[in-house]
C-alpha positions as CSV (number, residue, x, y, z in Angstrom):
1,X,-85.2,-47.3,50.4
2,X,-83.8,-44.6,52.5
3,X,-80.9,-46.9,53.6
4,X,-80.0,-47.6,50.0
5,X,-80.0,-43.9,49.2
6,X,-77.9,-43.2,52.3
7,X,-75.3,-45.7,51.1
8,X,-75.4,-44.9,47.3
9,X,-75.6,-41.1,47.6
10,X,-72.1,-40.4,48.7
11,X,-70.7,-43.0,46.3
12,X,-72.6,-41.5,43.3
13,X,-71.1,-38.1,44.2
14,X,-67.6,-39.6,44.4
15,X,-68.2,-41.3,41.0
16,X,-69.5,-38.1,39.4
17,X,-66.4,-36.2,40.8
18,X,-64.1,-38.8,39.2
19,X,-65.9,-38.6,35.9
20,X,-65.7,-34.8,36.0
21,X,-62.1,-34.7,37.1
22,X,-60.9,-37.0,34.3
23,X,-63.4,-35.7,31.7
24,X,-64.3,-39.3,30.9
25,X,-67.4,-40.9,29.4
26,X,-69.7,-41.7,32.3
27,X,-71.0,-44.9,30.6
28,X,-67.6,-46.4,30.0
29,X,-66.4,-45.3,33.5
30,X,-69.5,-47.0,35.0
31,X,-68.7,-50.2,33.0
32,X,-65.1,-50.2,34.3
33,X,-66.4,-49.5,37.9
34,X,-68.8,-52.4,37.6
35,X,-66.2,-54.8,36.3
36,X,-63.7,-53.9,39.0
37,X,-66.4,-54.0,41.7
38,X,-68.3,-57.1,40.6
39,X,-65.7,-59.3,38.9
40,X,-62.4,-58.3,40.5
41,X,-64.0,-57.7,44.0
42,X,-62.5,-54.2,44.5
43,X,-64.2,-52.2,47.2
44,X,-65.4,-48.7,46.2
45,X,-62.7,-47.2,48.5
46,X,-60.0,-49.3,46.7
47,X,-61.3,-48.2,43.3
48,X,-61.0,-44.5,44.2
49,X,-57.9,-44.8,46.3
50,X,-56.0,-46.6,43.6
51,X,-57.5,-44.3,40.9
52,X,-58.6,-47.2,38.8
53,X,-61.2,-45.2,37.0
54,X,-58.6,-43.0,35.3
55,X,-59.1,-43.5,31.6
56,X,-55.4,-43.1,31.0
57,X,-54.9,-46.6,32.6
58,X,-54.8,-49.4,30.1
59,X,-56.3,-52.9,30.6
60,X,-52.8,-54.1,31.4
61,X,-52.5,-51.5,34.1
62,X,-55.8,-52.6,35.6
63,X,-54.7,-56.2,35.6
64,X,-51.6,-55.3,37.6
65,X,-53.8,-53.9,40.4
66,X,-54.9,-56.4,43.0
67,X,-57.9,-56.1,45.3
68,X,-57.7,-57.0,49.0
69,X,-60.2,-59.8,48.3
70,X,-57.9,-61.3,45.6
71,X,-55.0,-61.1,48.1
72,X,-57.1,-62.7,50.8
73,X,-58.0,-65.6,48.5
74,X,-54.3,-66.3,47.8
75,X,-53.6,-66.1,51.5
76,X,-56.4,-68.5,52.3
77,X,-55.0,-71.0,49.8
78,X,-51.5,-70.7,51.3
79,X,-52.1,-70.5,55.0
80,X,-54.0,-72.9,57.2
81,X,-57.3,-71.4,58.5
82,X,-55.8,-71.5,62.1
83,X,-53.3,-68.8,61.0
84,X,-56.1,-66.3,60.0
85,X,-55.9,-64.4,63.3
86,X,-52.1,-64.3,63.1
87,X,-52.0,-62.9,59.6
88,X,-54.8,-60.4,60.0
89,X,-53.9,-58.9,63.3
90,X,-50.6,-56.9,63.1
91,X,-50.0,-57.1,66.9
92,X,-50.6,-60.9,66.9
93,X,-48.4,-61.3,63.8
94,X,-45.6,-59.3,65.5
95,X,-45.9,-61.4,68.7
96,X,-45.8,-64.6,66.7
97,X,-42.7,-63.5,64.7
98,X,-40.9,-62.6,67.9
99,X,-41.7,-65.9,69.6
100,X,-40.5,-67.9,66.6
101,X,-37.5,-65.6,65.9
102,X,-38.7,-64.9,62.4
103,X,-37.4,-61.7,60.8
104,X,-40.2,-59.2,60.1
105,X,-40.6,-55.5,59.4
106,X,-41.8,-53.4,62.4
107,X,-43.8,-50.6,60.9
108,X,-44.6,-48.7,64.1
109,X,-44.2,-48.9,67.8
110,X,-47.1,-47.4,69.7
111,X,-47.4,-46.9,73.4
112,X,-50.5,-47.3,75.5
113,X,-50.7,-43.4,75.6
114,X,-51.2,-43.5,71.9
115,X,-47.9,-41.9,70.7
116,X,-46.3,-43.7,67.8
117,X,-42.8,-43.8,66.4
118,X,-43.2,-44.8,62.8
119,X,-39.7,-46.0,61.7
120,X,-39.5,-49.0,59.4
121,X,-36.9,-51.3,60.8
122,X,-35.9,-54.8,59.8
123,X,-34.2,-57.0,62.4
124,X,-30.9,-58.4,61.3
125,X,-30.6,-62.1,60.7
126,X,-28.3,-63.9,63.1
127,X,-27.3,-66.5,60.5
C-alpha cells in the first residue's frame, strides 16, 4: 500500500496543480487524463509535458498529439526487430548511418569528458 501511495502521491499533486492552474473541472480533467493514459498510452510525464489536460485543447488538437507508445508501434511495424537497437540508441544509430553513408542529423557531439557542442548539422548529400 505504501508503494502505491509513493507512486500516486506526486502524480495527484501534479494533477491537482494542473486543475488549479487551468481552473478546469476535476472530473472532466480526470476523464481526459484516463483516456489519454489508458487508451492512447500516454505516460503521465507526456500528458503534463505536452499540456494535454488544458481545457482549451479541442478533441482535434488531442488527436494530433502522438504518444511515444504510438510511435513505437509504427516503428515496430516498419522496421525489422533486429533494427530495434539501432533505432533506439542514438549512438548506435549515428554509427550505423556513418557506416552506410546515410544522411542523418547530428544533434550533439559529446566528448568523454562530458562537454557537449549542441549544433544541429546535416551532412550534405554527395549526389
